[in-house]
C-alpha positions as CSV (number, residue, x, y, z in Angstrom):
1,M,113.8,108.1,99.1
2,N,111.0,110.0,97.3
3,D,108.3,108.4,99.5
4,I,109.7,110.1,102.6
5,T,107.2,112.5,104.3
6,V,108.1,115.2,106.7
7,K,106.6,114.7,110.1
8,E,104.7,117.8,111.2
9,T,106.4,118.5,114.5
10,G,108.7,121.3,115.4
11,T,112.2,121.0,116.5
12,A,113.1,120.8,120.2
13,V,114.3,124.4,120.1
14,A,112.3,126.8,122.3
15,E,114.2,130.1,122.1
16,T,112.8,133.7,122.3
17,G,112.2,134.9,118.7
18,Y,112.5,131.4,117.2
19,N,110.2,131.3,114.1
20,Y,108.8,127.8,113.9
21,F,107.1,128.5,110.5
22,E,110.3,129.5,108.9
23,A,112.2,126.6,110.5
24,Y,109.6,124.1,109.3
25,G,109.4,125.6,105.8
26,A,113.2,125.4,105.4
27,Q,113.1,121.8,106.7
28,A,110.2,120.7,104.5
29,S,111.6,122.3,101.3
30,Q,114.9,120.6,101.4
31,N,115.5,118.0,98.7
32,T,116.1,114.7,100.4
33,L,119.0,113.7,98.1
34,V,121.1,115.6,95.6
35,G,122.7,113.7,92.8
36,Q,123.8,110.1,93.5
37,L,123.5,108.4,96.8
38,L,126.9,107.8,98.4
39,K,127.4,105.3,101.1
40,F,130.2,103.6,103.0
41,S,129.8,99.8,103.1
42,K,132.3,97.3,104.6
43,G,135.2,99.6,103.8
44,D,134.1,100.7,100.3
45,W,132.8,104.0,99.1
46,L,129.9,103.2,96.8
47,A,127.9,105.6,94.6
48,G,124.6,105.4,92.8
49,Q,122.2,102.6,92.1
50,S,125.0,100.6,90.5
51,N,127.2,100.9,93.6
52,T,130.1,102.3,91.6
53,E,133.2,102.2,93.8
54,L,134.9,105.6,94.5
55,K,138.5,104.6,95.2
56,T,140.2,105.6,98.4
57,G,141.9,108.9,97.8
58,T,139.1,110.3,95.7
59,K,138.8,114.1,96.3
60,L,135.4,115.8,96.5
61,V,134.1,119.2,97.5
62,A,131.9,119.2,100.6
63,L,129.0,121.7,100.4
64,M,128.9,122.3,104.2
65,D,126.0,124.8,104.0
66,Q,123.8,121.9,102.7
67,L,124.7,119.5,105.6
68,Q,121.5,118.2,107.2
69,I,121.1,116.4,110.5
70,G,118.2,114.8,112.3
71,W,116.2,111.6,112.3
72,V,114.8,109.2,109.7
73,K,112.1,106.7,110.4
74,W,112.3,103.3,108.7
75,E,109.5,100.8,108.1
76,D,109.9,97.6,106.0
77,N,113.5,98.6,105.3
78,K,112.3,101.8,103.7
79,P,112.6,105.4,104.9
80,T,109.0,106.8,105.5
81,E,109.5,110.0,107.6
82,Q,112.2,112.4,108.3
83,L,112.9,115.2,110.7
84,M,116.0,116.9,109.2
85,G,117.3,120.4,109.2
86,L,120.4,122.5,108.1
87,V,123.3,122.8,110.5
88,V,124.1,126.2,109.0
89,E,120.7,127.5,110.1
90,G,121.3,126.2,113.7
91,Y,118.9,123.3,113.4
92,R,118.8,121.2,116.6
93,P,117.4,117.6,116.3
94,M,114.7,116.5,118.6
95,H,115.5,114.1,121.5
96,R,114.8,110.5,120.7
97,K,112.3,110.3,123.6
98,D,110.2,113.0,121.9
99,L,109.8,111.1,118.6
100,G,107.4,108.4,119.9
101,D,107.5,104.8,118.8
102,S,109.0,103.8,122.1
103,D,107.4,100.4,122.6
104,E,110.1,98.0,121.7
105,S,107.6,95.1,121.5
106,L,106.3,96.8,118.3
107,W,109.6,97.4,116.7
108,E,110.8,95.3,113.7
109,V,113.7,93.0,114.3
110,D,117.1,92.9,112.7
111,M,118.9,90.0,111.2
112,Q,120.0,88.8,114.7
113,G,116.4,88.9,115.8
114,K,116.9,91.9,118.0
115,P,114.4,94.8,118.1
116,R,115.5,97.6,115.8
117,D,114.6,101.2,116.6
118,P,112.6,102.6,113.7
119,W,114.1,106.1,114.2
120,Q,117.7,106.4,113.1
121,R,119.9,109.4,113.8
122,T,121.0,110.5,110.3
123,N,123.3,112.9,108.5
124,Y,123.1,114.0,104.8
125,L,126.3,115.6,103.4
126,V,126.2,116.9,99.8
127,L,129.4,116.6,97.9
128,R,130.5,117.3,94.3
129,D,133.4,116.5,92.0
130,V,136.3,118.8,92.2
131,G,136.3,121.5,89.5
132,V,132.6,121.4,88.6
133,E,131.3,124.6,87.1
134,D,127.8,123.4,86.3
135,V,126.3,122.8,89.8
136,T,123.1,121.6,88.1
137,D,124.9,118.5,86.8
138,E,123.7,115.9,89.3
139,D,125.8,113.2,87.7
140,R,128.7,114.8,89.4
141,M,126.9,115.4,92.7
142,Y,126.6,113.0,95.7
143,T,124.8,112.9,99.0
144,F,126.6,110.9,101.6
145,T,123.9,109.4,103.8
146,T,124.9,107.8,107.1
147,S,123.3,106.6,110.3
148,S,126.3,104.7,111.6
149,K,128.4,105.8,114.5
150,G,131.5,105.8,112.3
151,G,129.8,107.8,109.5
152,I,128.4,110.4,111.8
153,G,131.7,110.6,113.5
154,A,133.5,111.2,110.2
155,I,131.2,114.1,109.4
156,G,131.6,115.4,113.0
157,K,135.4,115.5,112.6
158,L,135.1,117.2,109.3
159,C,132.8,119.8,110.9
160,N,135.3,120.4,113.6
161,S,138.1,121.0,111.1
162,F,135.9,123.1,108.9
163,G,134.6,125.2,111.9
164,K,138.1,126.1,112.9
165,A,139.1,127.3,109.4
166,M,135.9,128.6,107.9
167,R,136.4,132.2,108.8
168,Q,139.6,132.2,106.7
169,H,137.8,130.7,103.7
170,P,134.4,132.5,103.6
171,D,134.0,132.1,99.8
172,E,135.3,128.5,99.6
173,Y,134.2,125.0,100.3
174,P,136.5,122.4,101.8
175,V,137.9,119.7,99.6
176,V,137.9,116.3,101.3
177,E,139.7,113.1,100.5
178,L,137.8,109.8,100.9
179,K,139.7,107.5,103.2
180,V,139.2,104.4,105.3
181,D,140.2,103.8,108.9
182,S,139.6,100.8,111.2
183,Y,139.6,99.7,114.8
184,A,139.6,96.4,116.7
185,H,136.0,95.5,117.8
186,P,135.8,94.6,121.6
187,I,134.3,91.3,120.5
188,K,137.1,89.4,118.9
189,E,134.8,87.5,116.5
190,Y,133.9,90.7,114.7
191,G,137.6,91.4,113.9
192,R,138.5,94.9,112.7
193,I,135.7,97.3,111.9
194,K,136.3,99.7,108.9
195,T,135.1,103.3,109.3
196,P,134.9,106.2,106.8
197,V,137.2,109.2,106.9
198,L,136.5,112.6,105.3
199,E,139.9,114.3,105.5
200,L,140.0,118.1,104.8
201,V,142.9,118.5,102.3
202,G,142.2,121.8,100.6
203,W,139.7,124.4,99.5
204,E,137.8,125.3,96.3
205,A,135.8,128.5,95.4
206,K,132.0,128.2,95.8
207,V,130.2,128.1,92.5
208,P,127.1,130.3,92.3
209,V,123.8,128.3,92.1
210,P,121.6,129.6,89.2
211,A,118.3,131.1,90.1
212,Q,115.2,128.9,89.5
213,D,114.2,130.8,86.4
214,D,117.7,130.3,85.0
215,K,117.5,126.6,85.6
216,K,114.1,126.4,83.8
217,A,115.5,128.3,80.9
218,A,118.5,126.0,80.7
219,A,116.2,123.0,80.8
220,R,114.2,124.4,77.9
221,R,117.3,125.0,75.9
222,G,118.4,121.4,76.5
223,K,115.2,119.9,75.0
């Protein structure tokens, strides 16, 4: 994911007083991934390059103020550009029609030989293990990345639950439990489709993030 570049276009927002420079700066400075990549594949929650399974029922803390939404462009099965922003800052993704690359005859094809849109609507949700005091320990941090309808739906439901309760928990993050749901696909040959679930089951106090100078000092002490 380190090869991703940020496309130099603004968001679709056009409000009075909207500062495009600040918005782009916030967008461009965001780390693409934090900790280990977490994905949901065929009913399994898998973390890191080794695809270590996180069992159903695993509890993690969702860092909602780091939730990013937007678009990622794929070429040769690799992400090459992103247009992402933070939900907490009111970021609004552009409409697909404004991203370009609309000629389907130029699109790559999927395994079924069908044209595949290079731009995928994407969410990045940062999570960490419960009880972590050192928020710089990326071995205990995860970024759940998803472009699927089920994955985005799971984050959407979590946002809905969080949004209703966040005012009662201003200094806490939600604790979520990793679960799996399923539904019968309209085409019988596909059987039941498994989908991810992020169920809000509790709350945990936010851990202050060290200042950049403190991080550098800690890194020097660790040498």
